[in-house]
C-alpha positions as CSV (number, residue, x, y, z in Angstrom):
1,L,-0.7,0.5,5.2
2,V,1.7,-1.7,3.4
3,A,1.5,-2.1,-0.4
4,P,3.9,-4.2,-2.4
5,M,3.0,-4.3,-6.1
6,A,4.1,-5.2,-9.5
7,A,3.6,-2.3,-11.9
8,H,3.7,-1.7,-15.7
9,A,4.5,1.8,-16.8
10,Y,5.3,3.7,-20.0
11,E,7.8,6.6,-19.9
12,D,10.3,8.6,-21.9
13,T,13.7,6.9,-21.7
14,H,15.9,9.8,-22.6
15,E,17.5,12.4,-20.5
16,G,15.2,15.3,-19.5
17,W,11.6,15.3,-18.6
18,Y,9.4,12.2,-18.7
19,A,5.8,11.2,-17.8
20,N,4.8,7.8,-16.3
21,I,1.5,6.0,-15.9
22,S,1.2,2.6,-14.1
23,G,-1.1,0.1,-12.7
24,G,-0.8,-3.2,-10.9
25,I,-1.8,-5.4,-8.0
26,A,-1.5,-4.4,-4.4
27,K,-1.3,-6.6,-1.2
28,V,-2.4,-4.9,2.0
29,D,-1.0,-6.4,5.1
30,N,-2.8,-6.7,8.5
31,N,-3.2,-3.1,9.7
32,I,-5.9,-3.4,12.3
33,D,-5.2,-3.9,16.0
34,L,-8.2,-2.6,18.0
35,L,-8.9,-3.1,21.7
36,L,-12.5,-2.5,23.0
37,K,-13.4,-2.7,26.7
38,N,-16.9,-3.0,28.3
39,D,-18.2,-2.0,31.8
40,T,-17.4,-5.5,33.3
41,G,-13.7,-5.2,32.4
42,Q,-13.9,-7.7,29.5
43,T,-11.8,-6.7,26.4
44,L,-12.3,-7.6,22.8
45,Q,-9.2,-7.4,20.6
46,I,-9.7,-7.3,16.8
47,H,-6.5,-8.3,15.0
48,D,-5.1,-10.2,12.0
49,S,-7.3,-8.5,9.4
50,K,-6.8,-9.9,6.0
51,Y,-7.5,-8.3,2.6
52,K,-8.3,-9.5,-0.9
53,T,-5.7,-8.7,-3.6
54,G,-6.3,-5.1,-4.5
55,H,-5.1,-2.7,-7.1
56,R,-2.7,0.3,-7.5
57,V,-2.7,3.0,-10.1
58,S,-0.4,6.0,-10.4
59,G,0.9,8.8,-12.5
60,A,4.2,10.7,-12.2
61,V,6.2,13.4,-13.9
62,G,10.0,13.4,-13.4
63,Y,13.4,14.5,-14.7
64,K,16.3,12.2,-15.6
65,T,19.9,13.3,-15.6
66,G,22.7,10.8,-15.8
67,P,21.8,7.7,-13.8
68,F,19.4,9.6,-11.5
69,R,15.7,10.3,-11.8
70,V,13.6,12.6,-9.6
71,E,9.8,12.5,-9.8
72,G,6.6,13.6,-8.2
73,E,4.0,10.8,-8.1
74,I,0.3,10.5,-7.2
75,S,-1.0,7.0,-6.5
76,R,-4.1,5.3,-5.3
77,I,-4.1,1.9,-3.5
78,S,-7.2,0.0,-2.6
79,A,-8.1,-3.5,-1.2
80,K,-11.3,-5.0,0.2
81,A,-11.4,-6.6,3.6
82,K,-11.8,-10.4,3.7
83,E,-11.6,-11.6,7.4
84,A,-10.5,-10.6,10.8
85,S,-9.8,-12.4,14.1
86,A,-11.1,-11.4,17.5
87,T,-10.0,-12.4,21.0
88,L,-12.3,-12.0,24.0
89,R,-10.6,-11.7,27.5
90,D,-12.0,-11.4,31.0
91,S,-11.1,-8.6,33.4
92,E,-8.0,-10.6,34.5
93,N,-6.8,-11.0,30.9
94,N,-7.7,-14.7,30.6
95,V,-8.8,-15.7,27.1
96,I,-12.6,-16.5,27.0
97,E,-13.0,-17.0,23.3
98,V,-11.0,-16.7,20.0
99,G,-12.9,-16.4,16.7
100,K,-12.4,-15.6,13.1
101,F,-15.0,-13.7,11.2
102,S,-15.7,-12.8,7.6
103,A,-15.4,-9.1,7.2
104,D,-16.5,-6.3,4.9
105,G,-14.9,-2.9,4.3
106,K,-12.0,-1.4,2.5
107,N,-8.5,0.0,3.1
108,S,-7.3,2.6,0.7
109,A,-4.7,5.3,0.4
110,T,-4.1,8.2,-1.9
111,A,-0.4,9.0,-1.7
112,F,1.6,12.0,-2.9
113,M,5.3,11.0,-3.1
114,A,8.6,12.5,-4.1
115,N,10.8,9.6,-5.5
116,V,14.5,9.4,-6.4
117,Y,15.8,6.5,-8.6
118,Y,19.2,5.2,-9.6
119,D,19.2,3.6,-13.1
120,F,21.8,1.0,-13.8
121,D,22.3,2.1,-17.4
122,N,24.1,0.0,-20.0
123,V,23.6,-3.3,-18.2
124,A,22.2,-4.7,-21.4
125,E,20.9,-3.2,-24.6
126,G,17.4,-1.9,-24.0
127,I,17.3,-3.2,-20.4
128,T,17.8,-1.0,-17.4
129,P,17.5,-2.2,-13.8
130,Y,16.7,0.5,-11.2
131,V,16.2,1.1,-7.5
132,G,14.5,4.0,-5.8
133,V,13.0,5.4,-2.6
134,G,10.2,7.8,-2.0
135,L,8.9,10.0,0.8
136,G,5.6,11.8,1.1
137,A,2.2,11.8,2.6
138,A,-0.8,9.4,2.2
139,R,-4.5,10.0,2.9
140,V,-5.5,6.6,4.5
141,Q,-9.1,5.5,4.7
142,S,-10.0,2.3,6.6
143,N,-13.4,0.8,7.4
144,L,-14.0,-2.7,8.8
145,T,-17.2,-4.5,9.7
146,I,-17.1,-8.0,11.0
147,N,-20.0,-10.3,10.4
148,D,-21.0,-11.9,13.8
149,K,-23.8,-14.4,14.3
150,E,-25.8,-11.6,15.8
151,G,-25.3,-9.4,12.7
152,P,-22.7,-7.0,11.2
153,L,-20.6,-5.0,13.7
154,R,-18.9,-1.8,12.4
155,L,-15.6,-1.5,14.2
156,V,-13.4,0.9,12.2
157,D,-14.2,3.9,10.1
158,T,-11.3,6.3,10.0
159,K,-9.6,8.8,7.7
160,D,-6.2,10.2,8.4
161,T,-3.2,11.8,6.6
162,K,0.1,10.2,7.5
163,L,3.8,10.3,6.6
164,A,4.5,7.6,3.9
165,G,7.7,6.1,2.5
166,Q,8.4,3.5,-0.2
167,A,11.2,1.4,-1.5
168,I,11.3,0.5,-5.2
169,A,13.1,-2.0,-7.4
170,G,12.5,-2.8,-11.0
171,V,13.6,-3.2,-14.6
172,R,12.8,-0.9,-17.6
173,F,12.6,-2.4,-21.1
174,D,12.9,0.0,-24.0
175,V,10.2,-0.8,-26.6
176,A,10.6,2.3,-28.9
177,E,12.8,5.4,-29.1
178,N,10.7,7.3,-26.5
179,I,8.7,4.6,-24.8
180,A,9.6,2.0,-22.2
181,L,7.8,-0.7,-20.3
182,N,8.6,-1.0,-16.5
183,A,8.1,-3.9,-14.2
184,D,8.7,-3.1,-10.5
185,Y,8.0,-3.9,-6.9
186,R,7.1,-1.2,-4.4
187,Y,6.9,-1.6,-0.7
188,M,5.0,1.3,0.8
189,R,4.4,1.9,4.5
190,T,2.6,4.7,6.3
191,A,2.9,5.9,9.9
192,K,0.4,4.2,12.2
193,T,-3.1,5.7,12.1
194,D,-5.1,6.4,15.2
């Protein structure tokens, strides 16, 4: 699962404890590469799954000291399937047919992350760029059905918990004494699911 996003969050901008809530868009990259084989030796490879723009919501509690912040975060990412490609090959691996199909289904993840940030304080009054990294676990759920001319065909229906990591870059804008608005980009990736 890959999930870049732009987020908006409110949090306490002073040293010490803070709370953060955020929401934004999520783009889920191709994450399906499935190979099916029949009794005659033909193989059907499902690949290049594409998803509609999804959403991401999260909440976090953290502690800021100096330029560093450490937080625990819970997030939910979800996107609906749009289409997938399939390649049919014979027993000698020669391509028989390539097709693109509309698809139904969803890819989602609930992630529990420990994040560390570095704030570039005093860059400009009320504006603080930051970078961060996170490590944790994500409960990934994927289901994919392609719509063939002979009817829908359910290909994937999995749930798995995997190691997850994310890279974060953004800017915080102070809007009041104890409130700030964040805009950031997050790139999250999980270990490959079975």
